[in-house]
Structures are given as structure tokens and as C-alpha cells.
VOVO-477494 format. One record per residue (C-alpha): z, y, x; residue in three letters. Coordinates in nm, 3 decimals. Each point is the difference from the previous one (the first is absolute). Layout:
<pt <Z Y X> 'ALA'>
...
***
This chain:
<pt <-1.106 4.880 3.326> 'MET'>
<pt <0.070 -0.314 0.202> 'LYS'>
<pt <0.088 -0.306 -0.204> 'ILE'>
<pt <0.084 -0.356 0.101> 'VAL'>
<pt <-0.019 -0.286 -0.247> 'ALA'>
<pt <0.058 -0.372 -0.044> 'ILE'>
<pt <-0.191 -0.223 -0.241> 'THR'>
<pt <0.101 -0.356 -0.089> 'ALA'>
<pt <-0.060 -0.242 -0.287> 'CYS'>
<pt <0.165 -0.340 -0.064> 'PRO'>
<pt <-0.295 -0.207 0.125> 'VAL'>
<pt <-0.095 0.251 0.271> 'GLY'>
<pt <-0.377 -0.001 -0.042> 'ILE'>
<pt <-0.203 0.202 -0.250> 'ALA'>
<pt <0.232 0.270 -0.134> 'HIS'>
<pt <0.161 0.070 0.338> 'THR'>
<pt <-0.328 0.109 0.157> 'TYR'>
<pt <-0.148 0.162 -0.310> 'MET'>
<pt <0.306 0.226 -0.024> 'ALA'>
<pt <-0.019 0.085 0.372> 'ALA'>
<pt <-0.366 0.094 -0.027> 'GLU'>
<pt <0.059 0.218 -0.307> 'LYS'>
<pt <0.286 0.192 0.163> 'LEU'>
<pt <-0.191 0.054 0.325> 'SER'>
<pt <-0.323 0.116 -0.166> 'LYS'>
<pt <0.169 0.220 -0.260> 'THR'>
<pt <0.222 0.157 0.264> 'GLY'>
<pt <-0.302 0.087 0.214> 'ALA'>
<pt <-0.181 0.148 -0.300> 'GLU'>
<pt <0.302 0.221 -0.077> 'LEU'>
<pt <0.033 0.112 0.361> 'GLY'>
<pt <0.311 -0.204 0.085> 'HIS'>
<pt <0.061 -0.233 0.294> 'ASP'>
<pt <0.102 -0.336 -0.152> 'VAL'>
<pt <0.075 -0.308 0.210> 'LYS'>
<pt <0.064 -0.325 -0.185> 'VAL'>
<pt <0.187 -0.304 0.132> 'GLU'>
<pt <-0.099 -0.317 -0.186> 'THR'>
<pt <0.232 -0.297 -0.056> 'HIS'>
<pt <-0.258 -0.269 -0.067> 'GLY'>
<pt <-0.005 -0.378 0.003> 'SER'>
<pt <-0.063 0.000 0.377> 'ILE'>
<pt <0.288 0.238 0.071> 'GLY'>
<pt <0.035 0.372 0.072> 'ILE'>
<pt <-0.317 0.182 0.103> 'GLU'>
<pt <-0.060 0.361 0.106> 'ASN'>
<pt <0.373 0.033 0.064> 'GLY'>
<pt <0.167 0.340 -0.014> 'LEU'>
<pt <0.157 0.127 0.322> 'THR'>
<pt <0.332 0.182 0.019> 'GLU'>
<pt <-0.185 0.317 0.104> 'GLN'>
<pt <-0.234 -0.018 -0.302> 'GLU'>
<pt <0.294 -0.045 -0.235> 'ILE'>
<pt <0.185 0.289 0.167> 'LYS'>
<pt <-0.297 0.236 -0.039> 'GLU'>
<pt <-0.074 -0.102 -0.360> 'ALA'>
<pt <0.071 0.241 -0.286> 'ASP'>
<pt <0.053 -0.288 -0.241> 'GLY'>
<pt <-0.030 -0.371 -0.067> 'VAL'>
<pt <-0.172 -0.205 -0.270> 'ILE'>
<pt <0.115 -0.360 -0.056> 'ILE'>
<pt <-0.242 -0.179 -0.234> 'ALA'>
<pt <0.142 -0.352 -0.006> 'ALA'>
<pt <0.083 -0.293 -0.223> 'ASP'>
<pt <0.202 -0.181 0.266> 'LYS'>
<pt <0.297 0.071 0.225> 'THR'>
<pt <-0.055 0.294 0.237> 'VAL'>
<pt <0.276 0.136 0.222> 'ASP'>
<pt <0.040 0.377 -0.054> 'LEU'>
<pt <0.272 0.066 0.256> 'GLU'>
<pt <-0.240 0.124 0.268> 'ARG'>
<pt <-0.110 0.280 -0.233> 'PHE'>
<pt <0.346 0.156 -0.024> 'ALA'>
<pt <-0.019 0.378 -0.041> 'GLY'>
<pt <-0.358 -0.005 -0.132> 'LYS'>
<pt <-0.130 0.080 -0.347> 'ARG'>
<pt <-0.098 -0.335 -0.145> 'ILE'>
<pt <-0.191 -0.122 -0.305> 'VAL'>
<pt <0.050 -0.365 -0.100> 'VAL'>
<pt <-0.245 -0.146 -0.254> 'VAL'>
<pt <-0.169 -0.333 -0.090> 'PRO'>
<pt <-0.309 -0.074 0.209> 'VAL'>
<pt <-0.226 0.042 -0.305> 'ALA'>
<pt <0.092 0.369 -0.024> 'ASP'>
<pt <-0.156 0.066 0.340> 'ALA'>
<pt <-0.325 -0.153 -0.122> 'ILE'>
<pt <-0.006 0.181 -0.335> 'LYS'>
<pt <0.142 0.344 0.087> 'GLN'>
<pt <0.005 0.066 0.376> 'PRO'>
<pt <-0.042 0.376 -0.038> 'ALA'>
<pt <0.304 0.028 -0.226> 'GLU'>
<pt <0.212 -0.199 0.246> 'LEU'>
<pt <-0.100 0.227 0.289> 'ILE'>
<pt <0.090 0.304 -0.210> 'GLU'>
<pt <0.339 -0.152 -0.091> 'ARG'>
<pt <0.094 -0.021 0.368> 'VAL'>
<pt <0.056 0.379 0.004> 'LYS'>
<pt <0.291 -0.022 -0.245> 'THR'>
<pt <0.122 -0.356 0.063> 'ALA'>
<pt <0.371 -0.066 0.068> 'PRO'>
<pt <0.115 -0.037 0.358> 'VAL'>
<pt <0.098 -0.348 0.119> 'GLN'>
<pt <0.367 -0.002 0.102> 'LYS'>
<pt <0.081 -0.103 0.354> 'ALA'>
<pt <0.255 -0.261 -0.112> 'SER'>
<pt <-0.221 -0.158 -0.264> 'ALA'>
<pt <-0.095 -0.363 0.045> 'LYS'>
<pt <-0.239 -0.086 -0.277> 'THR'>
<pt <-0.346 -0.134 -0.059> 'SER'>
<pt <-0.294 0.066 -0.225> 'ALA'>
<pt <0.045 -0.327 -0.183> 'SER'>
<pt <0.346 0.100 -0.114> 'LYS'>
<pt <-0.135 0.308 -0.173> 'LYS'>
<pt <-0.077 -0.055 -0.364> 'GLY'>
<pt <0.098 -0.257 -0.253> 'LYS'>
<pt <0.153 -0.334 0.084> 'ASP'>
<pt <-0.288 -0.175 -0.177> 'GLY'>
<pt <-0.238 0.140 0.264> 'ASN'>
<pt <0.221 -0.145 0.271> 'ILE'>
<pt <-0.033 -0.343 -0.161> 'VAL'>
<pt <-0.380 0.020 0.001> 'TYR'>
<pt <-0.019 0.138 0.353> 'ARG'>
<pt <0.240 -0.262 0.132> 'ALA'>
<pt <-0.197 -0.280 -0.166> 'LEU'>
<pt <-0.329 0.124 0.142> 'MET'>
<pt <0.156 0.041 0.344> 'ASN'>
<pt <0.101 -0.367 -0.008> 'GLY'>
<pt <-0.339 -0.113 -0.126> 'VAL'>
<pt <-0.197 0.199 0.261> 'SER'>
<pt <0.202 -0.153 0.285> 'HIS'>
<pt <-0.023 -0.349 -0.152> 'MET'>
<pt <-0.380 -0.008 -0.042> 'ILE'>
<pt <-0.090 -0.072 0.367> 'PRO'>
<pt <0.230 -0.304 0.002> 'PHE'>
<pt <-0.153 -0.134 -0.321> 'VAL'>
<pt <-0.356 0.062 0.113> 'VAL'>
<pt <0.029 -0.138 0.353> 'VAL'>
<pt <0.226 -0.292 -0.092> 'GLY'>
<pt <-0.199 -0.093 -0.307> 'GLY'>
<pt <-0.336 0.011 0.173> 'LEU'>
<pt <0.122 -0.216 0.288> 'LEU'>
<pt <0.143 -0.256 -0.244> 'ILE'>
<pt <-0.320 0.009 -0.204> 'ALA'>
<pt <-0.214 -0.050 0.310> 'LEU'>
<pt <0.212 -0.291 0.121> 'ALA'>
<pt <-0.001 -0.179 -0.336> 'LEU'>
<pt <-0.368 0.062 -0.072> 'ALA'>
<pt <-0.124 -0.130 0.335> 'ILE'>
<pt <0.272 -0.237 0.121> 'GLY'>
<pt <0.150 -0.118 -0.330> 'GLY'>
<pt <-0.034 -0.354 -0.133> 'GLU'>
<pt <0.107 -0.113 -0.351> 'PRO'>
<pt <0.298 -0.236 -0.001> 'THR'>
<pt <0.249 -0.122 -0.258> 'ALA'>
<pt <0.229 0.285 0.105> 'ASN'>
<pt <-0.262 0.273 -0.022> 'GLY'>
<pt <-0.232 0.144 0.260> 'LEU'>
<pt <0.111 -0.106 0.346> 'ALA'>
<pt <-0.109 0.106 0.347> 'ILE'>
<pt <0.012 -0.258 0.283> 'PRO'>
<pt <0.306 0.042 0.220> 'GLU'>
<pt <-0.073 0.146 0.341> 'GLY'>
<pt <-0.338 0.144 -0.101> 'SER'>
<pt <-0.096 0.363 0.065> 'ILE'>
<pt <0.001 0.058 -0.375> 'TRP'>
<pt <0.365 -0.103 -0.016> 'GLN'>
<pt <0.077 0.284 0.243> 'LYS'>
<pt <-0.203 0.244 -0.209> 'VAL'>
<pt <0.188 -0.116 -0.310> 'LEU'>
<pt <0.335 0.047 0.176> 'ASP'>
<pt <-0.086 0.355 0.105> 'VAL'>
<pt <-0.114 0.084 -0.352> 'GLY'>
<pt <0.317 -0.150 -0.143> 'GLY'>
<pt <0.209 0.208 0.241> 'ALA'>
<pt <-0.172 0.320 -0.114> 'ALA'>
<pt <0.039 -0.102 -0.365> 'PHE'>
<pt <0.372 -0.066 0.052> 'MET'>
<pt <0.055 0.371 0.074> 'PHE'>
<pt <-0.169 0.114 -0.321> 'MET'>
<pt <0.302 0.025 -0.233> 'VAL'>
<pt <0.250 0.117 0.267> 'PRO'>
<pt <-0.234 0.282 0.103> 'ILE'>
<pt <-0.055 0.097 -0.365> 'LEU'>
<pt <0.376 0.017 -0.059> 'ALA'>
<pt <0.077 0.170 0.331> 'GLY'>
<pt <-0.240 0.289 -0.046> 'TYR'>
<pt <0.097 0.053 -0.362> 'ILE'>
<pt <0.357 0.044 0.124> 'ALA'>
<pt <-0.117 0.219 0.289> 'TYR'>
<pt <-0.179 0.238 -0.237> 'ALA'>
<pt <0.316 0.041 -0.206> 'ILE'>
<pt <0.265 0.040 0.271> 'ALA'>
<pt <-0.187 0.034 0.330> 'ASP'>
<pt <0.055 -0.207 0.317> 'ARG'>
<pt <0.353 -0.134 -0.071> 'PRO'>
<pt <-0.141 -0.183 -0.303> 'ALA'>
<pt <-0.284 -0.177 0.185> 'LEU'>
<pt <0.196 -0.293 0.142> 'ALA'>
<pt <0.198 -0.073 -0.322> 'PRO'>
<pt <-0.325 0.014 -0.195> 'GLY'>
<pt <-0.185 -0.239 0.234> 'VAL'>
<pt <0.289 -0.248 0.011> 'VAL'>
<pt <0.047 0.026 -0.377> 'GLY'>
<pt <-0.370 -0.068 -0.052> 'GLY'>
<pt <0.016 -0.304 0.226> 'TYR'>
<pt <0.296 -0.141 -0.193> 'ILE'>
<pt <-0.174 0.073 -0.330> 'ALA'>
<pt <-0.311 -0.188 0.115> 'ALA'>
<pt <0.191 -0.309 0.121> 'ASN'>
<pt <0.157 -0.199 -0.279> 'GLY'>
<pt <0.190 -0.215 0.252> 'SER'>
<pt <0.260 0.277 0.017> 'PHE'>
<pt <0.092 -0.054 -0.363> 'TYR'>
<pt <-0.085 -0.362 -0.072> 'GLY'>
<pt <-0.343 0.051 -0.154> 'SER'>
<pt <-0.326 -0.179 0.083> 'GLU'>
<pt <-0.179 0.335 -0.013> 'ALA'>
<pt <0.097 0.351 0.100> 'GLY'>
<pt <-0.005 0.300 -0.229> 'ALA'>
<pt <-0.350 0.094 0.118> 'GLY'>
<pt <-0.134 0.353 0.027> 'PHE'>
<pt <0.191 0.107 -0.312> 'LEU'>
<pt <0.322 -0.101 0.176> 'GLY'>
<pt <-0.118 0.193 0.305> 'GLY'>
<pt <-0.047 0.313 -0.210> 'ILE'>
<pt <0.350 -0.044 -0.143> 'LEU'>
<pt <0.144 -0.046 0.351> 'ALA'>
<pt <-0.178 0.310 0.127> 'GLY'>
<pt <0.121 0.228 -0.275> 'PHE'>
<pt <0.352 -0.144 0.009> 'ALA'>
<pt <0.023 0.051 0.377> 'ALA'>
<pt <-0.152 0.346 -0.016> 'GLY'>
<pt <0.227 0.139 -0.269> 'TYR'>
<pt <0.308 -0.171 0.146> 'LEU'>
<pt <-0.061 0.158 0.341> 'VAL'>
<pt <-0.079 0.333 -0.162> 'ARG'>
<pt <0.338 -0.013 -0.173> 'TRP'>
<pt <0.187 -0.109 0.315> 'ILE'>
<pt <-0.151 0.296 0.186> 'LYS'>
<pt <0.187 0.233 -0.237> 'THR'>
<pt <0.339 -0.137 0.105> 'TRP'>
<pt <0.233 0.239 0.177> 'LYS'>
<pt <0.114 -0.176 0.318> 'VAL'>
<pt <0.204 0.110 0.303> 'PRO'>
<pt <-0.201 0.185 0.263> 'GLN'>
<pt <0.056 -0.272 0.261> 'MET'>
<pt <-0.171 -0.256 -0.227> 'ILE'>
<pt <-0.304 0.214 -0.089> 'GLN'>
<pt <-0.206 -0.089 0.313> 'PRO'>
<pt <0.016 -0.374 -0.071> 'ILE'>
<pt <-0.060 0.027 -0.375> 'MET'>
<pt <-0.383 -0.035 0.010> 'PRO'>
<pt <-0.015 -0.271 0.269> 'ILE'>
<pt <0.302 -0.215 -0.081> 'LEU'>
<pt <0.210 0.081 -0.306> 'VAL'>
<pt <-0.278 0.061 -0.254> 'ILE'>
<pt <-0.215 -0.302 0.103> 'PRO'>
<pt <0.295 -0.242 -0.001> 'ILE'>
<pt <0.139 0.109 -0.337> 'ILE'>
<pt <-0.340 0.015 -0.170> 'SER'>
<pt <-0.128 -0.330 0.149> 'MET'>
<pt <0.310 -0.188 -0.110> 'VAL'>
<pt <-0.018 0.155 -0.347> 'ALA'>
<pt <-0.371 -0.078 -0.051> 'ILE'>
<pt <0.044 -0.355 0.132> 'ALA'>
<pt <0.292 -0.052 -0.236> 'ALA'>
<pt <-0.205 0.138 -0.289> 'LEU'>
<pt <-0.273 -0.261 0.044> 'PHE'>
<pt <0.215 -0.294 0.108> 'ILE'>
<pt <0.274 0.031 -0.260> 'PHE'>
<pt <-0.149 0.207 -0.284> 'VAL'>
<pt <-0.381 -0.026 -0.008> 'VAL'>
<pt <-0.035 -0.346 0.156> 'GLY'>
<pt <0.176 -0.204 -0.270> 'ALA'>
<pt <-0.215 0.140 -0.285> 'PRO'>
<pt <-0.316 -0.071 0.203> 'ILE'>
<pt <0.104 -0.361 0.060> 'ALA'>
<pt <0.095 -0.033 -0.368> 'GLY'>
<pt <-0.332 0.155 -0.103> 'LEU'>
<pt <-0.190 -0.257 0.203> 'MET'>
<pt <0.193 -0.288 -0.154> 'GLU'>
<pt <-0.048 0.136 -0.352> 'GLY'>
<pt <-0.372 0.059 0.043> 'LEU'>
<pt <-0.047 -0.347 0.150> 'THR'>
<pt <0.179 -0.159 -0.296> 'THR'>
<pt <-0.213 0.203 -0.242> 'MET'>
<pt <-0.326 -0.109 0.166> 'LEU'>
<pt <0.109 -0.363 0.005> 'GLN'>
<pt <0.064 0.024 -0.373> 'GLY'>
<pt <-0.352 0.134 -0.059> 'MET'>
<pt <-0.190 -0.289 0.158> 'GLU'>
<pt <-0.109 -0.128 -0.339> 'GLY'>
<pt <-0.058 0.343 -0.154> 'SER'>
<pt <-0.328 0.176 -0.066> 'SER'>
<pt <-0.212 0.019 0.313> 'LYS'>
<pt <-0.097 0.361 -0.074> 'ILE'>
<pt <0.363 0.112 -0.033> 'VAL'>
<pt <0.097 -0.181 0.319> 'LEU'>
<pt <-0.296 0.151 0.185> 'GLY'>
<pt <0.088 0.351 -0.118> 'LEU'>
<pt <0.361 -0.044 0.108> 'LEU'>
<pt <-0.091 -0.141 0.342> 'LEU'>
<pt <-0.249 0.282 0.063> 'GLY'>
<pt <0.256 0.265 -0.095> 'ALA'>
<pt <0.265 -0.151 0.228> 'MET'>
<pt <-0.232 -0.034 0.299> 'ILE'>
<pt <-0.119 0.363 -0.023> 'ALA'>
<pt <0.332 0.164 -0.092> 'PHE'>
<pt <0.171 0.021 0.339> 'ASP'>
<pt <-0.262 -0.150 0.236> 'MET'>
<pt <0.215 -0.222 0.219> 'GLY'>
<pt <0.336 0.080 -0.158> 'GLY'>
<pt <0.224 -0.239 -0.193> 'PRO'>
<pt <-0.204 0.000 -0.323> 'VAL'>
<pt <-0.321 -0.072 0.192> 'ASN'>
<pt <0.170 -0.274 0.203> 'LYS'>
<pt <0.137 -0.178 -0.309> 'VAL'>
<pt <-0.350 -0.032 -0.148> 'ALA'>
<pt <-0.149 -0.110 0.332> 'PHE'>
<pt <0.268 -0.261 0.073> 'LEU'>
<pt <-0.029 -0.131 -0.354> 'PHE'>
<pt <-0.376 -0.044 0.043> 'GLY'>
<pt <0.049 -0.168 0.338> 'ALA'>
<pt <0.253 -0.246 -0.147> 'SER'>
<pt <-0.241 -0.090 -0.281> 'MET'>
<pt <-0.266 -0.110 0.251> 'ILE'>
<pt <0.223 -0.294 0.099> 'ALA'>
<pt <0.016 -0.100 -0.368> 'GLU'>
<pt <-0.377 0.009 -0.034> 'GLY'>
<pt <-0.015 0.322 -0.206> 'GLN'>
<pt <-0.237 0.193 0.224> 'THR'>
<pt <-0.120 0.228 -0.280> 'GLY'>
<pt <0.314 0.215 0.031> 'ILE'>
<pt <-0.072 0.063 0.369> 'MET'>
<pt <-0.361 0.072 -0.094> 'GLY'>
<pt <0.113 0.289 -0.223> 'ALA'>
<pt <0.238 0.123 0.270> 'ILE'>
<pt <-0.272 -0.017 0.266> 'ALA'>
<pt <-0.208 0.236 -0.214> 'VAL'>
<pt <0.288 0.239 -0.075> 'ALA'>
<pt <0.108 0.020 0.365> 'ILE'>
<pt <-0.317 0.171 0.118> 'CYS'>
<pt <-0.064 0.235 -0.293> 'ILE'>
<pt <0.239 0.289 0.091> 'PRO'>
<pt <-0.138 0.055 0.355> 'PRO'>
<pt <-0.360 -0.059 -0.106> 'LEU'>
<pt <0.043 0.235 -0.296> 'GLY'>
<pt <0.149 0.274 0.220> 'MET'>
<pt <-0.278 -0.042 0.252> 'GLY'>
<pt <-0.266 0.029 -0.270> 'ILE'>
<pt <0.171 0.307 -0.149> 'ALA'>
<pt <-0.009 0.180 0.337> 'THR'>
<pt <-0.370 -0.085 0.038> 'PHE'>
<pt <-0.094 0.124 -0.348> 'ILE'>
<pt <0.213 0.317 -0.020> 'ARG'>
<pt <0.066 0.113 0.355> 'LYS'>
<pt <0.104 0.349 -0.112> 'LYS'>
<pt <0.305 -0.143 -0.177> 'LEU'>
<pt <0.136 -0.123 0.333> 'PHE'>
<pt <0.075 0.179 0.326> 'VAL'>
<pt <-0.179 -0.116 0.314> 'LYS'>
<pt <0.292 -0.218 0.111> 'GLU'>
<pt <0.001 -0.179 -0.338> 'GLU'>
<pt <-0.376 -0.052 0.021> 'GLN'>
<pt <0.048 -0.178 0.331> 'GLU'>
<pt <0.287 -0.202 -0.149> 'ALA'>
<pt <-0.235 -0.093 -0.286> 'GLY'>
<pt <-0.245 -0.161 0.242> 'LYS'>
<pt <0.283 -0.200 0.154> 'ALA'>
<pt <0.136 -0.093 -0.343> 'ALA'>
<pt <-0.340 -0.138 -0.101> 'PHE'>
<pt <-0.013 -0.218 0.312> 'MET'>
<pt <0.356 -0.120 -0.064> 'MET'>
<pt <-0.090 -0.085 -0.358> 'GLY'>
<pt <-0.277 -0.229 0.120> 'LEU'>
<pt <0.258 -0.219 0.177> 'VAL'>
<pt <0.270 0.026 -0.266> 'GLY'>
<pt <0.239 0.259 0.145> 'ILE'>
<pt <0.139 0.179 -0.308> 'THR'>
<pt <0.201 0.237 0.219> 'GLU'>
<pt <-0.320 0.190 0.081> 'GLY'>
<pt <0.055 0.196 -0.322> 'ALA'>
<pt <0.358 0.101 0.086> 'ILE'>
<pt <-0.082 0.342 0.155> 'PRO'>
<pt <-0.171 0.103 -0.325> 'PHE'>
<pt <0.275 -0.141 -0.221> 'ALA'>
<pt <0.275 0.163 0.208> 'ALA'>
<pt <-0.173 0.338 -0.006> 'GLY'>
<pt <-0.086 0.002 -0.371> 'ASP'>
<pt <0.196 -0.280 -0.170> 'PRO'>
<pt <-0.025 0.127 -0.359> 'LEU'>
<pt <-0.378 -0.032 0.004> 'ARG'>
<pt <-0.084 -0.261 0.262> 'VAL'>
<pt <0.248 -0.273 -0.097> 'ILE'>
<pt <-0.110 -0.012 -0.370> 'PRO'>
<pt <-0.365 -0.004 0.109> 'ALA'>
<pt <0.069 -0.284 0.244> 'ASN'>
<pt <0.191 -0.199 -0.261> 'MET'>
<pt <-0.258 0.031 -0.276> 'ILE'>
<pt <-0.289 -0.098 0.227> 'GLY'>
<pt <0.193 -0.298 0.138> 'ALA'>
<pt <0.110 -0.107 -0.349> 'MET'>
<pt <-0.357 -0.006 -0.129> 'VAL'>
<pt <-0.132 -0.180 0.310> 'GLY'>
<pt <0.274 -0.263 -0.006> 'ALA'>
<pt <-0.036 -0.056 -0.375> 'ALA'>
<pt <-0.376 -0.058 0.034> 'ILE'>
<pt <0.048 -0.236 0.294> 'ALA'>
<pt <0.265 -0.218 -0.162> 'ILE'>
<pt <-0.194 -0.014 -0.329> 'THR'>
<pt <-0.332 -0.112 0.150> 'VAL'>
<pt <0.159 -0.257 0.231> 'GLY'>
<pt <-0.005 0.160 0.344> 'VAL'>
<pt <0.218 -0.211 0.231> 'THR'>
<pt <0.129 0.047 0.354> 'ASN'>
<pt <0.131 -0.281 0.218> 'ASN'>
<pt <0.180 0.213 0.263> 'VAL'>
<pt <0.278 0.258 -0.035> 'PRO'>
<pt <-0.208 0.301 0.098> 'HIS'>
<pt <-0.232 0.244 -0.176> 'GLY'>
<pt <-0.305 0.220 0.032> 'GLY'>
<pt <-0.369 -0.079 0.039> 'PRO'>
<pt <0.068 -0.162 0.336> 'VAL'>
<pt <0.148 -0.311 -0.166> 'VAL'>
<pt <-0.312 -0.037 -0.213> 'ALA'>
<pt <-0.227 0.035 0.305> 'VAL'>
<pt <0.202 -0.263 0.185> 'LEU'>
<pt <-0.035 -0.248 -0.287> 'GLY'>
<pt <0.353 -0.001 -0.143> 'ALA'>
<pt <-0.108 0.127 -0.345> 'VAL'>
<pt <-0.172 -0.185 -0.284> 'ASP'>
<pt <-0.223 0.190 -0.247> 'ASN'>
<pt <-0.089 0.251 0.273> 'VAL'>
<pt <-0.238 0.207 -0.211> 'ILE'>
<pt <0.265 0.079 -0.261> 'MET'>
<pt <0.249 0.066 0.278> 'PHE'>
<pt <-0.220 0.283 0.127> 'PHE'>
<pt <-0.076 0.120 -0.353> 'VAL'>
<pt <0.375 0.026 -0.067> 'SER'>
<pt <0.060 0.185 0.328> 'VAL'>
<pt <-0.284 0.246 -0.058> 'ILE'>
<pt <0.101 0.079 -0.359> 'ILE'>
<pt <0.366 0.047 0.089> 'GLY'>
<pt <-0.077 0.212 0.307> 'SER'>
<pt <-0.236 0.230 -0.193> 'LEU'>
<pt <0.260 0.045 -0.274> 'ILE'>
<pt <0.262 0.098 0.260> 'THR'>
<pt <-0.241 0.237 0.175> 'ALA'>
<pt <-0.121 0.182 -0.310> 'PHE'>
<pt <0.346 0.018 -0.154> 'MET'>
<pt <0.134 0.153 0.322> 'THR'>
<pt <-0.280 0.255 -0.002> 'ILE'>
<pt <0.059 0.082 -0.367> 'PHE'>
<pt <0.375 0.046 0.040> 'LEU'>
<pt <-0.033 0.211 0.315> 'LYS'>
<pt <-0.269 0.224 -0.150> 'GLU'>
<pt <0.210 0.048 -0.314> 'ARG'>
<pt <0.299 0.096 0.213> 'ALA'>
<pt <-0.212 0.254 0.190> 'GLN'>
<pt <-0.127 0.152 -0.325> 'ARG'>
<pt <0.356 0.044 -0.122> 'LYS'>
<pt <0.095 0.177 0.324> 'VAL'>
<pt <-0.299 0.235 -0.028> 'LYS'>
<pt <0.079 0.075 -0.365> 'GLN'>
<pt <0.361 0.075 0.090> 'SER'>
<pt <-0.108 0.235 0.280> 'GLU'>
<pt <-0.244 0.175 -0.235> 'SER'>
<pt <0.274 0.054 -0.258> 'LEU'>
<pt <0.229 0.146 0.265> 'LYS'>
<pt <-0.268 0.242 0.110> 'GLN'>
<pt <-0.067 0.106 -0.359> 'VAL'>
<pt <0.376 0.042 -0.055> 'GLY'>
***
């Protein structure tokens, strides 16, 4: 029997190729000719030709991301999650013999098979996997520029105008600027295919730029996730509209993008924007009222805010508050913030070093970049991990940052410039340097080990659930 197959996972690294290898080897052992096309992080490899598809007796699609099935019209087809090809390749090959035939008029995809909850996960991971290169490259260039060319000033680390390091910083900033729009765009793309890409990217850009809705800070990566899902599901709904035949050709390139872009822009400018601006004002007022409160409580609160959305409005309120306090001579607040800023990326980097098996190869590489970004105070280095697994990573980031900030503010760590990370201590902007590093190390280790604990517990629950299903 001749079989063609496609394997694809959200990140496009480990599971994609493991599934392909299992299907190929098992097929050969059973006496079948199996050719597998992989949809990995570098694109399509070992592509199937029209002749190979025509001669095939059946098709296996083992994928957790969008895969177009239209070219397999008239063929028996099995559509399963990518993990099934790794765990039970022989059973999948056997199922091809009795699988339903793909209808010629069907326009569907593997990611639309199954429960809507799976679509949410796959869409999120699709956005994260496309975002990671922008975070890694942009963050490392910014880190390099600040570490080598940066000089401490009253306004934070500054790089001399016209220097080569200013150009490096600008390029890194350009790459970083695309981070949230790409996240949102590819979340939308995974939900509703190509027509949703532009609305998602534009929605993500608006979400990340508070100037659209009168806020000093954008909605951050959480706003980008909201924009991506809103654009994706809106486009998916618009695609179900019954329209005159003469309009159908321009629906995906004109009608759908215009309607969805305007709707998503309106959502953030007129609905989401005002609450974000109000949130920033409220949090600022609250922090100002806590100036005379317990140092430990203030440190815990500042750490939690810095680590919660990593560059979003909550993070920005805490940072701007600390920066404003420097002018009033209260440098201890910025000292606590300088510690909290670097803990999420350092913690994620340490976690990927200690427990590599908990992270796919792409995340391991992102962990190295996150660690480097943490050294120069770029909290956003942890965003790929938080976006991909928010229920475990964000709490771990917050608790580590809370402990680190509380220690720093209690023991009198101070910082004279509005920036964070070990780089400010190395450049002489921090007083009580030893306790600064102690606070950073303790907080980072807490974040790392809590991340590992929560991820391992989640994996155990999945394995227990699978075992119960098999017993049942």
C-alpha cells in the first residue's frame, strides 16, 4: 500500500520530525511505501508531488496546526494529532484502509478538526513560534548594544548618538517592535487562515502602542494575544457569510481585511483602551499612596507588577513610578524594580538550562537569549515562555520577582538610574551591590524552580489522564 503523510506541530521542531520518522520506519516494517512531508519551523520539507498524491492509496495527516487538505480530494484520509503518529503509527497505517474519502469540494484543515479548546492552544503556539525569532534577535542586539556601548545617565542607560552601538540598538529595537504584532497576526492566521493575518498584525500593533488610545503604555503581549484571537474568530465568522457570487473573489483580499481591521482597531481604541489608561492612573495613585507603607509590602507589590505583563501597562506603571521617585531622592524603589526587572528572563533561562527536556529545542534557544536579556534588564525576554504557557510561567515570574524586590527594598539596595538588571550594578549605578546580586539570584532561582515544578506537575497530570483513558 502506498501512503502519503504530513506531520506538523505548533513549534515545528521535535514532534514534527519524530512523527515523520515513526511513520516512515513503521510503514517500511509493515511492507508499505510511506512518504512523509514535514511542516517544520524552517518550512515544508520532503514535499509531496501531485503524482505521489495521485498514486497514493491513502493519506495520514498528523498535525496540531493548520494543514490544507484540499489537494487530497478523493483520497482516504486519516486526521489525528501529531502525538498519535509517535505513539501508534501502526494503528494509523491500518486505519487508512477504512478511512473516509475526502470530498472534492471540502476546504478544511487539520487544526479545525477536534475541539475548539485545541484550536486555542494551537493558535497560541503558532503565534509564539513565529514571535520567538523577533524576541531573540531583537533582544540580543539590544543587550549587546547596552552592555558594550551603554553609559549610566540620569535617564537610564544611554548610548552615544552616532556611535555604531546606536545603530545596533536601533536594529534591535526594530526587531523588537514586531514582536507583539507577529504574535497576534499568527494567532489569527492559525484560526482563520490567510485573510486573518493582516487584521491580526495590525490589531497587535495597535494593542502594543498606547498612543492609539491615550495611554503611556500599550497593552503588551497580553493585549496582543487578545487582538490575535479577536481578529481570528471575527474573520472566521465573516467567512461564513453568504455573499453574492460577484463579491466572493474580493472577500479574502479586500472585504474581510477592511471589516476586520476596522473592528479590531475600534475594539482597542474605544473599548479596551480606556480601561487600560484608567488602570494605569489607578495603579499610579495606589503606589503613590503606599510610599510610607511597609517596605516589604511595597517591594512585593512592585515585583508582582513588573513581572505580570513584562512591558505592558501594569509593568510600565511600576517602572514609571520608580523612575519618578529617583528625582525625589527615593532611589530604593528603583533598586527593588531593577532587581525585579531581570528576574523573569533570568529565571526562564535558568529553567531551560536545568530541565531541557521540559522545553522544545526552539524554547531552549530562546532561554539562552532570555538569560542574556536578563543581564541587561530586558524583561521582555521571558515573553515567549509566558505567552506559550501563561498559567504556569506568569505566576512563577511574579513570585520570584516579588521575593527579589522585597529583599532588595528591605536591605537598602538603591539604583540611581531608571533601568534594571546586573548591567546597572556593573556600571556603578547601584549601591549595596552584593545584596543586589543576592536578591537577583534568589528571585531568579525561585522563578526557575517554580516553573520546573509547575510544568512537571502539568505533565504528570497529562500522563495520568492518558493512562486512565487507556484503562477505560
